[in-house]
mmCIF file of the N, C-alpha and C atoms, coordinates in Angstrom:
data_MODEL
# 
_entry.id   MODEL 
# 
loop_
_atom_site.group_PDB 
_atom_site.id 
_atom_site.type_symbol 
_atom_site.label_atom_id 
_atom_site.label_alt_id 
_atom_site.label_comp_id 
_atom_site.label_asym_id 
_atom_site.label_entity_id 
_atom_site.label_seq_id 
_atom_site.pdbx_PDB_ins_code 
_atom_site.Cartn_x 
_atom_site.Cartn_y 
_atom_site.Cartn_z 
_atom_site.occupancy 
_atom_site.B_iso_or_equiv 
_atom_site.pdbx_formal_charge 
_atom_site.auth_seq_id 
_atom_site.auth_comp_id 
_atom_site.auth_asym_id 
_atom_site.auth_atom_id 
_atom_site.pdbx_PDB_model_num 
ATOM 1   N N  . MET A 1 1  ? 8.435  4.621  19.024  1.00 0.00 ? 1  MET A N  1 
ATOM 2   C CA . MET A 1 1  ? 8.537  3.185  19.024  1.00 0.00 ? 1  MET A CA 1 
ATOM 3   C C  . MET A 1 1  ? 9.580  2.707  20.038  1.00 0.00 ? 1  MET A C  1 
ATOM 4   N N  . ILE A 1 2  ? 10.713 3.395  20.068  1.00 0.00 ? 2  ILE A N  1 
ATOM 5   C CA . ILE A 1 2  ? 11.754 3.012  21.017  1.00 0.00 ? 2  ILE A CA 1 
ATOM 6   C C  . ILE A 1 2  ? 11.329 3.356  22.442  1.00 0.00 ? 2  ILE A C  1 
ATOM 7   N N  . VAL A 1 3  ? 10.773 4.551  22.620  1.00 0.00 ? 3  VAL A N  1 
ATOM 8   C CA . VAL A 1 3  ? 10.375 5.011  23.952  1.00 0.00 ? 3  VAL A CA 1 
ATOM 9   C C  . VAL A 1 3  ? 9.308  4.104  24.547  1.00 0.00 ? 3  VAL A C  1 
ATOM 10  N N  . ASP A 1 4  ? 8.375  3.660  23.727  1.00 0.00 ? 4  ASP A N  1 
ATOM 11  C CA . ASP A 1 4  ? 7.302  2.783  24.201  1.00 0.00 ? 4  ASP A CA 1 
ATOM 12  C C  . ASP A 1 4  ? 7.735  1.333  24.318  1.00 0.00 ? 4  ASP A C  1 
ATOM 13  N N  . GLY A 1 5  ? 8.947  1.017  23.916  1.00 0.00 ? 5  GLY A N  1 
ATOM 14  C CA . GLY A 1 5  ? 9.453  -0.346 24.010  1.00 0.00 ? 5  GLY A CA 1 
ATOM 15  C C  . GLY A 1 5  ? 8.909  -1.288 22.946  1.00 0.00 ? 5  GLY A C  1 
ATOM 16  N N  . LEU A 1 6  ? 8.336  -0.724 21.888  1.00 0.00 ? 6  LEU A N  1 
ATOM 17  C CA . LEU A 1 6  ? 7.780  -1.565 20.824  1.00 0.00 ? 6  LEU A CA 1 
ATOM 18  C C  . LEU A 1 6  ? 8.866  -2.103 19.892  1.00 0.00 ? 6  LEU A C  1 
ATOM 19  N N  . LEU A 1 7  ? 9.923  -1.339 19.728  1.00 0.00 ? 7  LEU A N  1 
ATOM 20  C CA . LEU A 1 7  ? 11.057 -1.770 18.905  1.00 0.00 ? 7  LEU A CA 1 
ATOM 21  C C  . LEU A 1 7  ? 12.345 -1.424 19.636  1.00 0.00 ? 7  LEU A C  1 
ATOM 22  N N  . SER A 1 8  ? 13.334 -2.273 19.464  1.00 0.00 ? 8  SER A N  1 
ATOM 23  C CA . SER A 1 8  ? 14.649 -1.964 20.031  1.00 0.00 ? 8  SER A CA 1 
ATOM 24  C C  . SER A 1 8  ? 15.337 -0.931 19.144  1.00 0.00 ? 8  SER A C  1 
ATOM 25  N N  . ARG A 1 9  ? 16.412 -0.380 19.648  1.00 0.00 ? 9  ARG A N  1 
ATOM 26  C CA . ARG A 1 9  ? 17.189 0.588  18.873  1.00 0.00 ? 9  ARG A CA 1 
ATOM 27  C C  . ARG A 1 9  ? 17.721 -0.059 17.594  1.00 0.00 ? 9  ARG A C  1 
ATOM 28  N N  . ARG A 1 10 ? 18.159 -1.297 17.708  1.00 0.00 ? 10 ARG A N  1 
ATOM 29  C CA . ARG A 1 10 ? 18.691 -2.025 16.551  1.00 0.00 ? 10 ARG A CA 1 
ATOM 30  C C  . ARG A 1 10 ? 17.602 -2.304 15.508  1.00 0.00 ? 10 ARG A C  1 
ATOM 31  N N  . ALA A 1 11 ? 16.415 -2.706 15.981  1.00 0.00 ? 11 ALA A N  1 
ATOM 32  C CA . ALA A 1 11 ? 15.306 -2.978 15.065  1.00 0.00 ? 11 ALA A CA 1 
ATOM 33  C C  . ALA A 1 11 ? 14.856 -1.699 14.359  1.00 0.00 ? 11 ALA A C  1 
ATOM 34  N N  . THR A 1 12 ? 14.842 -0.590 15.090  1.00 0.00 ? 12 THR A N  1 
ATOM 35  C CA . THR A 1 12 ? 14.470 0.683  14.491  1.00 0.00 ? 12 THR A CA 1 
ATOM 36  C C  . THR A 1 12 ? 15.476 1.080  13.411  1.00 0.00 ? 12 THR A C  1 
ATOM 37  N N  . GLY A 1 13 ? 16.758 0.860  13.683  1.00 0.00 ? 13 GLY A N  1 
ATOM 38  C CA . GLY A 1 13 ? 17.785 1.134  12.682  1.00 0.00 ? 13 GLY A CA 1 
ATOM 39  C C  . GLY A 1 13 ? 17.625 0.261  11.439  1.00 0.00 ? 13 GLY A C  1 
ATOM 40  N N  . ALA A 1 14 ? 17.255 -0.989 11.652  1.00 0.00 ? 14 ALA A N  1 
ATOM 41  C CA . ALA A 1 14 ? 17.051 -1.901 10.517  1.00 0.00 ? 14 ALA A CA 1 
ATOM 42  C C  . ALA A 1 14 ? 15.860 -1.464 9.668   1.00 0.00 ? 14 ALA A C  1 
ATOM 43  N N  . VAL A 1 15 ? 14.794 -1.040 10.306  1.00 0.00 ? 15 VAL A N  1 
ATOM 44  C CA . VAL A 1 15 ? 13.616 -0.553 9.574   1.00 0.00 ? 15 VAL A CA 1 
ATOM 45  C C  . VAL A 1 15 ? 13.978 0.708  8.789   1.00 0.00 ? 15 VAL A C  1 
ATOM 46  N N  . ALA A 1 16 ? 14.715 1.619  9.431   1.00 0.00 ? 16 ALA A N  1 
ATOM 47  C CA . ALA A 1 16 ? 15.125 2.849  8.750   1.00 0.00 ? 16 ALA A CA 1 
ATOM 48  C C  . ALA A 1 16 ? 16.015 2.533  7.549   1.00 0.00 ? 16 ALA A C  1 
ATOM 49  N N  . ALA A 1 17 ? 16.959 1.627  7.723   1.00 0.00 ? 17 ALA A N  1 
ATOM 50  C CA . ALA A 1 17 ? 17.852 1.251  6.621   1.00 0.00 ? 17 ALA A CA 1 
ATOM 51  C C  . ALA A 1 17 ? 17.066 0.626  5.471   1.00 0.00 ? 17 ALA A C  1 
ATOM 52  N N  . ALA A 1 18 ? 16.098 -0.227 5.802   1.00 0.00 ? 18 ALA A N  1 
ATOM 53  C CA . ALA A 1 18 ? 15.274 -0.846 4.765   1.00 0.00 ? 18 ALA A CA 1 
ATOM 54  C C  . ALA A 1 18 ? 14.464 0.207  4.006   1.00 0.00 ? 18 ALA A C  1 
ATOM 55  N N  . CYS A 1 19 ? 13.970 1.202  4.721   1.00 0.00 ? 19 CYS A N  1 
ATOM 56  C CA . CYS A 1 19 ? 13.203 2.271  4.066   1.00 0.00 ? 19 CYS A CA 1 
ATOM 57  C C  . CYS A 1 19 ? 14.097 3.122  3.166   1.00 0.00 ? 19 CYS A C  1 
ATOM 58  N N  . TYR A 1 20 ? 15.314 3.422  3.612   1.00 0.00 ? 20 TYR A N  1 
ATOM 59  C CA . TYR A 1 20 ? 16.255 4.174  2.768   1.00 0.00 ? 20 TYR A CA 1 
ATOM 60  C C  . TYR A 1 20 ? 16.569 3.394  1.493   1.00 0.00 ? 20 TYR A C  1 
ATOM 61  N N  . VAL A 1 21 ? 16.826 2.094  1.630   1.00 0.00 ? 21 VAL A N  1 
ATOM 62  C CA . VAL A 1 21 ? 17.147 1.261  0.464   1.00 0.00 ? 21 VAL A CA 1 
ATOM 63  C C  . VAL A 1 21 ? 15.958 1.188  -0.489  1.00 0.00 ? 21 VAL A C  1 
ATOM 64  N N  . ALA A 1 22 ? 14.759 0.998  0.049   1.00 0.00 ? 22 ALA A N  1 
ATOM 65  C CA . ALA A 1 22 ? 13.557 0.934  -0.793  1.00 0.00 ? 22 ALA A CA 1 
ATOM 66  C C  . ALA A 1 22 ? 13.329 2.265  -1.514  1.00 0.00 ? 22 ALA A C  1 
ATOM 67  N N  . ALA A 1 23 ? 13.458 3.372  -0.796  1.00 0.00 ? 23 ALA A N  1 
ATOM 68  C CA . ALA A 1 23 ? 13.255 4.686  -1.412  1.00 0.00 ? 23 ALA A CA 1 
ATOM 69  C C  . ALA A 1 23 ? 14.301 4.960  -2.482  1.00 0.00 ? 23 ALA A C  1 
ATOM 70  N N  . ALA A 1 24 ? 15.546 4.612  -2.211  1.00 0.00 ? 24 ALA A N  1 
ATOM 71  C CA . ALA A 1 24 ? 16.600 4.823  -3.194  1.00 0.00 ? 24 ALA A CA 1 
ATOM 72  C C  . ALA A 1 24 ? 16.371 3.961  -4.433  1.00 0.00 ? 24 ALA A C  1 
ATOM 73  N N  . GLY A 1 25 ? 15.960 2.728  -4.232  1.00 0.00 ? 25 GLY A N  1 
ATOM 74  C CA . GLY A 1 25 ? 15.686 1.851  -5.372  1.00 0.00 ? 25 GLY A CA 1 
ATOM 75  C C  . GLY A 1 25 ? 14.524 2.333  -6.221  1.00 0.00 ? 25 GLY A C  1 
ATOM 76  N N  . LEU A 1 26 ? 13.438 2.704  -5.580  1.00 0.00 ? 26 LEU A N  1 
ATOM 77  C CA . LEU A 1 26 ? 12.278 3.209  -6.320  1.00 0.00 ? 26 LEU A CA 1 
ATOM 78  C C  . LEU A 1 26 ? 12.597 4.531  -7.003  1.00 0.00 ? 26 LEU A C  1 
ATOM 79  N N  . GLY A 1 27 ? 13.292 5.416  -6.301  1.00 0.00 ? 27 GLY A N  1 
ATOM 80  C CA . GLY A 1 27 ? 13.663 6.695  -6.899  1.00 0.00 ? 27 GLY A CA 1 
ATOM 81  C C  . GLY A 1 27 ? 14.575 6.524  -8.096  1.00 0.00 ? 27 GLY A C  1 
ATOM 82  N N  . THR A 1 28 ? 15.519 5.611  -7.994  1.00 0.00 ? 28 THR A N  1 
ATOM 83  C CA . THR A 1 28 ? 16.421 5.339  -9.120  1.00 0.00 ? 28 THR A CA 1 
ATOM 84  C C  . THR A 1 28 ? 15.653 4.785  -10.309 1.00 0.00 ? 28 THR A C  1 
ATOM 85  N N  . ALA A 1 29 ? 14.748 3.856  -10.052 1.00 0.00 ? 29 ALA A N  1 
ATOM 86  C CA . ALA A 1 29 ? 13.951 3.276  -11.144 1.00 0.00 ? 29 ALA A CA 1 
ATOM 87  C C  . ALA A 1 29 ? 13.111 4.343  -11.837 1.00 0.00 ? 29 ALA A C  1 
ATOM 88  N N  . ILE A 1 30 ? 12.490 5.204  -11.057 1.00 0.00 ? 30 ILE A N  1 
ATOM 89  C CA . ILE A 1 30 ? 11.674 6.274  -11.646 1.00 0.00 ? 30 ILE A CA 1 
ATOM 90  C C  . ILE A 1 30 ? 12.552 7.244  -12.427 1.00 0.00 ? 30 ILE A C  1 
ATOM 91  N N  . ALA A 1 31 ? 13.704 7.604  -11.868 1.00 0.00 ? 31 ALA A N  1 
ATOM 92  C CA . ALA A 1 31 ? 14.602 8.535  -12.546 1.00 0.00 ? 31 ALA A CA 1 
ATOM 93  C C  . ALA A 1 31 ? 15.114 7.952  -13.857 1.00 0.00 ? 31 ALA A C  1 
ATOM 94  N N  . LEU A 1 32 ? 15.466 6.684  -13.855 1.00 0.00 ? 32 LEU A N  1 
ATOM 95  C CA . LEU A 1 32 ? 15.953 6.055  -15.080 1.00 0.00 ? 32 LEU A CA 1 
ATOM 96  C C  . LEU A 1 32 ? 14.861 5.969  -16.138 1.00 0.00 ? 32 LEU A C  1 
ATOM 97  N N  . ALA A 1 33 ? 13.621 5.807  -15.694 1.00 0.00 ? 33 ALA A N  1 
ATOM 98  C CA . ALA A 1 33 ? 12.508 5.730  -16.637 1.00 0.00 ? 33 ALA A CA 1 
ATOM 99  C C  . ALA A 1 33 ? 12.142 7.105  -17.204 1.00 0.00 ? 33 ALA A C  1 
ATOM 100 N N  . ARG A 1 34 ? 12.407 8.163  -16.448 1.00 0.00 ? 34 ARG A N  1 
ATOM 101 C CA . ARG A 1 34 ? 12.001 9.501  -16.877 1.00 0.00 ? 34 ARG A CA 1 
ATOM 102 C C  . ARG A 1 34 ? 13.191 10.369 -17.309 1.00 0.00 ? 34 ARG A C  1 
ATOM 103 N N  . ASP A 1 35 ? 14.016 10.762 -16.343 1.00 0.00 ? 35 ASP A N  1 
ATOM 104 C CA . ASP A 1 35 ? 15.134 11.667 -16.632 1.00 0.00 ? 35 ASP A CA 1 
ATOM 105 C C  . ASP A 1 35 ? 16.216 11.466 -15.569 1.00 0.00 ? 35 ASP A C  1 
ATOM 106 N N  . VAL A 1 36 ? 17.378 11.054 -15.998 1.00 0.00 ? 36 VAL A N  1 
ATOM 107 C CA . VAL A 1 36 ? 18.471 10.718 -15.088 1.00 0.00 ? 36 VAL A CA 1 
ATOM 108 C C  . VAL A 1 36 ? 18.933 11.930 -14.281 1.00 0.00 ? 36 VAL A C  1 
ATOM 109 N N  . ARG A 1 37 ? 18.729 13.126 -14.787 1.00 0.00 ? 37 ARG A N  1 
ATOM 110 C CA . ARG A 1 37 ? 19.183 14.329 -14.089 1.00 0.00 ? 37 ARG A CA 1 
ATOM 111 C C  . ARG A 1 37 ? 18.528 14.515 -12.723 1.00 0.00 ? 37 ARG A C  1 
ATOM 112 N N  . VAL A 1 38 ? 17.383 13.923 -12.491 1.00 0.00 ? 38 VAL A N  1 
ATOM 113 C CA . VAL A 1 38 ? 16.711 14.091 -11.194 1.00 0.00 ? 38 VAL A CA 1 
ATOM 114 C C  . VAL A 1 38 ? 17.355 13.236 -10.104 1.00 0.00 ? 38 VAL A C  1 
ATOM 115 N N  . LEU A 1 39 ? 18.282 12.373 -10.457 1.00 0.00 ? 39 LEU A N  1 
ATOM 116 C CA . LEU A 1 39 ? 18.977 11.588 -9.432  1.00 0.00 ? 39 LEU A CA 1 
ATOM 117 C C  . LEU A 1 39 ? 19.693 12.480 -8.426  1.00 0.00 ? 39 LEU A C  1 
ATOM 118 N N  . TRP A 1 40 ? 20.229 13.606 -8.870  1.00 0.00 ? 40 TRP A N  1 
ATOM 119 C CA . TRP A 1 40 ? 20.900 14.532 -7.958  1.00 0.00 ? 40 TRP A CA 1 
ATOM 120 C C  . TRP A 1 40 ? 19.933 15.083 -6.913  1.00 0.00 ? 40 TRP A C  1 
ATOM 121 N N  . ILE A 1 41 ? 18.705 15.322 -7.329  1.00 0.00 ? 41 ILE A N  1 
ATOM 122 C CA . ILE A 1 41 ? 17.693 15.807 -6.389  1.00 0.00 ? 41 ILE A CA 1 
ATOM 123 C C  . ILE A 1 41 ? 17.400 14.731 -5.346  1.00 0.00 ? 41 ILE A C  1 
ATOM 124 N N  . GLY A 1 42 ? 17.293 13.490 -5.792  1.00 0.00 ? 42 GLY A N  1 
ATOM 125 C CA . GLY A 1 42 ? 17.059 12.383 -4.871  1.00 0.00 ? 42 GLY A CA 1 
ATOM 126 C C  . GLY A 1 42 ? 18.201 12.190 -3.900  1.00 0.00 ? 42 GLY A C  1 
ATOM 127 N N  . LEU A 1 43 ? 19.427 12.297 -4.392  1.00 0.00 ? 43 LEU A N  1 
ATOM 128 C CA . LEU A 1 43 ? 20.596 12.172 -3.518  1.00 0.00 ? 43 LEU A CA 1 
ATOM 129 C C  . LEU A 1 43 ? 20.643 13.285 -2.478  1.00 0.00 ? 43 LEU A C  1 
ATOM 130 N N  . LEU A 1 44 ? 20.297 14.482 -2.876  1.00 0.00 ? 44 LEU A N  1 
ATOM 131 C CA . LEU A 1 44 ? 20.246 15.591 -1.931  1.00 0.00 ? 44 LEU A CA 1 
ATOM 132 C C  . LEU A 1 44 ? 19.175 15.348 -0.874  1.00 0.00 ? 44 LEU A C  1 
ATOM 133 N N  . GLY A 1 45 ? 18.018 14.853 -1.288  1.00 0.00 ? 45 GLY A N  1 
ATOM 134 C CA . GLY A 1 45 ? 16.947 14.544 -0.345  1.00 0.00 ? 45 GLY A CA 1 
ATOM 135 C C  . GLY A 1 45 ? 17.344 13.470 0.648   1.00 0.00 ? 45 GLY A C  1 
ATOM 136 N N  . ILE A 1 46 ? 18.001 12.427 0.175   1.00 0.00 ? 46 ILE A N  1 
ATOM 137 C CA . ILE A 1 46 ? 18.461 11.353 1.064   1.00 0.00 ? 46 ILE A CA 1 
ATOM 138 C C  . ILE A 1 46 ? 19.507 11.890 2.037   1.00 0.00 ? 46 ILE A C  1 
ATOM 139 N N  . ALA A 1 47 ? 20.430 12.701 1.543   1.00 0.00 ? 47 ALA A N  1 
ATOM 140 C CA . ALA A 1 47 ? 21.465 13.266 2.414   1.00 0.00 ? 47 ALA A CA 1 
ATOM 141 C C  . ALA A 1 47 ? 20.854 14.158 3.489   1.00 0.00 ? 47 ALA A C  1 
ATOM 142 N N  . LEU A 1 48 ? 19.902 15.003 3.118   1.00 0.00 ? 48 LEU A N  1 
ATOM 143 C CA . LEU A 1 48 ? 19.262 15.869 4.104   1.00 0.00 ? 48 LEU A CA 1 
ATOM 144 C C  . LEU A 1 48 ? 18.493 15.056 5.135   1.00 0.00 ? 48 LEU A C  1 
ATOM 145 N N  . ALA A 1 49 ? 17.803 14.025 4.684   1.00 0.00 ? 49 ALA A N  1 
ATOM 146 C CA . ALA A 1 49 ? 17.049 13.185 5.621   1.00 0.00 ? 49 ALA A CA 1 
ATOM 147 C C  . ALA A 1 49 ? 17.987 12.445 6.570   1.00 0.00 ? 49 ALA A C  1 
ATOM 148 N N  . PHE A 1 50 ? 19.074 11.909 6.045   1.00 0.00 ? 50 PHE A N  1 
ATOM 149 C CA . PHE A 1 50 ? 20.010 11.149 6.873   1.00 0.00 ? 50 PHE A CA 1 
ATOM 150 C C  . PHE A 1 50 ? 20.730 12.046 7.868   1.00 0.00 ? 50 PHE A C  1 
ATOM 151 N N  . PHE A 1 51 ? 21.234 13.161 7.398   1.00 0.00 ? 51 PHE A N  1 
ATOM 152 C CA . PHE A 1 51 ? 22.035 14.026 8.257   1.00 0.00 ? 51 PHE A CA 1 
ATOM 153 C C  . PHE A 1 51 ? 21.198 14.956 9.124   1.00 0.00 ? 51 PHE A C  1 
ATOM 154 N N  . TYR A 1 52 ? 19.893 14.813 9.113   1.00 0.00 ? 52 TYR A N  1 
ATOM 155 C CA . TYR A 1 52 ? 19.052 15.590 10.012  1.00 0.00 ? 52 TYR A CA 1 
ATOM 156 C C  . TYR A 1 52 ? 19.457 15.313 11.463  1.00 0.00 ? 52 TYR A C  1 
ATOM 157 N N  . HIS A 1 53 ? 19.705 14.049 11.796  1.00 0.00 ? 53 HIS A N  1 
ATOM 158 C CA . HIS A 1 53 ? 20.141 13.673 13.141  1.00 0.00 ? 53 HIS A CA 1 
ATOM 159 C C  . HIS A 1 53 ? 21.518 13.019 13.183  1.00 0.00 ? 53 HIS A C  1 
ATOM 160 N N  . ALA A 1 54 ? 21.998 12.510 12.057  1.00 0.00 ? 54 ALA A N  1 
ATOM 161 C CA . ALA A 1 54 ? 23.229 11.714 12.050  1.00 0.00 ? 54 ALA A CA 1 
ATOM 162 C C  . ALA A 1 54 ? 24.481 12.576 12.181  1.00 0.00 ? 54 ALA A C  1 
ATOM 163 N N  . PRO A 1 55 ? 25.453 12.075 12.958  1.00 0.00 ? 55 PRO A N  1 
ATOM 164 C CA . PRO A 1 55 ? 26.728 12.781 13.029  1.00 0.00 ? 55 PRO A CA 1 
ATOM 165 C C  . PRO A 1 55 ? 27.499 12.590 11.723  1.00 0.00 ? 55 PRO A C  1 
ATOM 166 N N  . PRO A 1 56 ? 28.390 13.429 11.363  1.00 0.00 ? 56 PRO A N  1 
ATOM 167 C CA . PRO A 1 56 ? 28.881 14.582 12.090  1.00 0.00 ? 56 PRO A CA 1 
ATOM 168 C C  . PRO A 1 56 ? 28.086 15.856 11.814  1.00 0.00 ? 56 PRO A C  1 
ATOM 169 N N  . VAL A 1 57 ? 27.163 15.849 10.867  1.00 0.00 ? 57 VAL A N  1 
ATOM 170 C CA . VAL A 1 57 ? 26.474 17.080 10.473  1.00 0.00 ? 57 VAL A CA 1 
ATOM 171 C C  . VAL A 1 57 ? 25.398 17.486 11.484  1.00 0.00 ? 57 VAL A C  1 
ATOM 172 N N  . ARG A 1 58 ? 24.492 16.591 11.810  1.00 0.00 ? 58 ARG A N  1 
ATOM 173 C CA . ARG A 1 58 ? 23.416 16.832 12.784  1.00 0.00 ? 58 ARG A CA 1 
ATOM 174 C C  . ARG A 1 58 ? 22.725 18.179 12.563  1.00 0.00 ? 58 ARG A C  1 
ATOM 175 N N  . LEU A 1 59 ? 22.062 18.305 11.439  1.00 0.00 ? 59 LEU A N  1 
ATOM 176 C CA . LEU A 1 59 ? 21.413 19.558 11.080  1.00 0.00 ? 59 LEU A CA 1 
ATOM 177 C C  . LEU A 1 59 ? 20.449 20.052 12.148  1.00 0.00 ? 59 LEU A C  1 
ATOM 178 N N  . ALA A 1 60 ? 19.708 19.149 12.752  1.00 0.00 ? 60 ALA A N  1 
ATOM 179 C CA . ALA A 1 60 ? 18.695 19.535 13.738  1.00 0.00 ? 60 ALA A CA 1 
ATOM 180 C C  . ALA A 1 60 ? 19.305 20.177 14.964  1.00 0.00 ? 60 ALA A C  1 
ATOM 181 N N  . TYR A 1 61 ? 20.517 19.817 15.305  1.00 0.00 ? 61 TYR A N  1 
ATOM 182 C CA . TYR A 1 61 ? 21.162 20.340 16.506  1.00 0.00 ? 61 TYR A CA 1 
ATOM 183 C C  . TYR A 1 61 ? 21.946 21.618 16.250  1.00 0.00 ? 61 TYR A C  1 
ATOM 184 N N  . ARG A 1 62 ? 22.053 22.032 15.011  1.00 0.00 ? 62 ARG A N  1 
ATOM 185 C CA . ARG A 1 62 ? 22.827 23.221 14.657  1.00 0.00 ? 62 ARG A CA 1 
ATOM 186 C C  . ARG A 1 62 ? 21.939 24.354 14.140  1.00 0.00 ? 62 ARG A C  1 
ATOM 187 N N  . GLY A 1 63 ? 20.618 24.157 14.217  1.00 0.00 ? 63 GLY A N  1 
ATOM 188 C CA . GLY A 1 63 ? 19.704 25.186 13.743  1.00 0.00 ? 63 GLY A CA 1 
ATOM 189 C C  . GLY A 1 63 ? 19.393 25.111 12.260  1.00 0.00 ? 63 GLY A C  1 
ATOM 190 N N  . TRP A 1 64 ? 19.878 24.091 11.587  1.00 0.00 ? 64 TRP A N  1 
ATOM 191 C CA . TRP A 1 64 ? 19.650 23.929 10.144  1.00 0.00 ? 64 TRP A CA 1 
ATOM 192 C C  . TRP A 1 64 ? 18.584 22.881 9.837   1.00 0.00 ? 64 TRP A C  1 
ATOM 193 N N  . GLY A 1 65 ? 18.065 22.224 10.848  1.00 0.00 ? 65 GLY A N  1 
ATOM 194 C CA . GLY A 1 65 ? 17.074 21.177 10.632  1.00 0.00 ? 65 GLY A CA 1 
ATOM 195 C C  . GLY A 1 65 ? 15.801 21.692 9.994   1.00 0.00 ? 65 GLY A C  1 
ATOM 196 N N  . GLU A 1 66 ? 15.354 22.871 10.424  1.00 0.00 ? 66 GLU A N  1 
ATOM 197 C CA . GLU A 1 66 ? 14.142 23.451 9.859   1.00 0.00 ? 66 GLU A CA 1 
ATOM 198 C C  . GLU A 1 66 ? 14.320 23.761 8.379   1.00 0.00 ? 66 GLU A C  1 
ATOM 199 N N  . LEU A 1 67 ? 15.501 24.252 8.024   1.00 0.00 ? 67 LEU A N  1 
ATOM 200 C CA . LEU A 1 67 ? 15.775 24.534 6.614   1.00 0.00 ? 67 LEU A CA 1 
ATOM 201 C C  . LEU A 1 67 ? 15.738 23.247 5.792   1.00 0.00 ? 67 LEU A C  1 
ATOM 202 N N  . ALA A 1 68 ? 16.270 22.171 6.331   1.00 0.00 ? 68 ALA A N  1 
ATOM 203 C CA . ALA A 1 68 ? 16.239 20.887 5.631   1.00 0.00 ? 68 ALA A CA 1 
ATOM 204 C C  . ALA A 1 68 ? 14.806 20.418 5.437   1.00 0.00 ? 68 ALA A C  1 
ATOM 205 N N  . VAL A 1 69 ? 13.979 20.596 6.455   1.00 0.00 ? 69 VAL A N  1 
ATOM 206 C CA . VAL A 1 69 ? 12.568 20.187 6.361   1.00 0.00 ? 69 VAL A CA 1 
ATOM 207 C C  . VAL A 1 69 ? 11.847 21.012 5.301   1.00 0.00 ? 69 VAL A C  1 
ATOM 208 N N  . VAL A 1 70 ? 12.200 22.274 5.163   1.00 0.00 ? 70 VAL A N  1 
ATOM 209 C CA . VAL A 1 70 ? 11.588 23.132 4.142   1.00 0.00 ? 70 VAL A CA 1 
ATOM 210 C C  . VAL A 1 70 ? 12.100 22.765 2.751   1.00 0.00 ? 70 VAL A C  1 
ATOM 211 N N  . LEU A 1 71 ? 13.390 22.464 2.634   1.00 0.00 ? 71 LEU A N  1 
ATOM 212 C CA . LEU A 1 71 ? 13.984 22.200 1.330   1.00 0.00 ? 71 LEU A CA 1 
ATOM 213 C C  . LEU A 1 71 ? 13.527 20.898 0.696   1.00 0.00 ? 71 LEU A C  1 
ATOM 214 N N  . VAL A 1 72 ? 13.366 19.868 1.462   1.00 0.00 ? 72 VAL A N  1 
ATOM 215 C CA . VAL A 1 72 ? 13.052 18.553 0.877   1.00 0.00 ? 72 VAL A CA 1 
ATOM 216 C C  . VAL A 1 72 ? 11.734 18.597 0.086   1.00 0.00 ? 72 VAL A C  1 
ATOM 217 N N  . PRO A 1 73 ? 10.615 19.101 0.637   1.00 0.00 ? 73 PRO A N  1 
ATOM 218 C CA . PRO A 1 73 ? 9.407  19.179 -0.191  1.00 0.00 ? 73 PRO A CA 1 
ATOM 219 C C  . PRO A 1 73 ? 9.560  20.155 -1.354  1.00 0.00 ? 73 PRO A C  1 
ATOM 220 N N  . ALA A 1 74 ? 10.316 21.242 -1.157  1.00 0.00 ? 74 ALA A N  1 
ATOM 221 C CA . ALA A 1 74 ? 10.512 22.211 -2.229  1.00 0.00 ? 74 ALA A CA 1 
ATOM 222 C C  . ALA A 1 74 ? 11.311 21.590 -3.371  1.00 0.00 ? 74 ALA A C  1 
ATOM 223 N N  . ILE A 1 75 ? 12.246 20.721 -3.046  1.00 0.00 ? 75 ILE A N  1 
ATOM 224 C CA . ILE A 1 75 ? 13.053 20.052 -4.074  1.00 0.00 ? 75 ILE A CA 1 
ATOM 225 C C  . ILE A 1 75 ? 12.175 19.135 -4.916  1.00 0.00 ? 75 ILE A C  1 
ATOM 226 N N  . ARG A 1 76 ? 11.235 18.451 -4.272  1.00 0.00 ? 76 ARG A N  1 
ATOM 227 C CA . ARG A 1 76 ? 10.376 17.509 -4.992  1.00 0.00 ? 76 ARG A CA 1 
ATOM 228 C C  . ARG A 1 76 ? 9.492  18.211 -6.002  1.00 0.00 ? 76 ARG A C  1 
ATOM 229 N N  . ASN A 1 77 ? 9.106  19.440 -5.725  1.00 0.00 ? 77 ASN A N  1 
ATOM 230 C CA . ASN A 1 77 ? 8.195  20.165 -6.620  1.00 0.00 ? 77 ASN A CA 1 
ATOM 231 C C  . ASN A 1 77 ? 9.020  20.874 -7.620  1.00 0.00 ? 77 ASN A C  1 
# 
């Protein structure tokens, strides 16, 4: 989207932030309705997704990105 000029860097960040907030809200609602203990799994998933590219961790640049991609679906199951 950024490369093709369809969205600015700022707009892309806003969309990403909105998606994180929506996912966290829906995940929290589902966890509260079912079992609060799964909130830790959701927090781990959000952290892995965020720090895939975000500093200071940058998992993708340190060779840990693939492990994060494998762990997130495994955590959900």
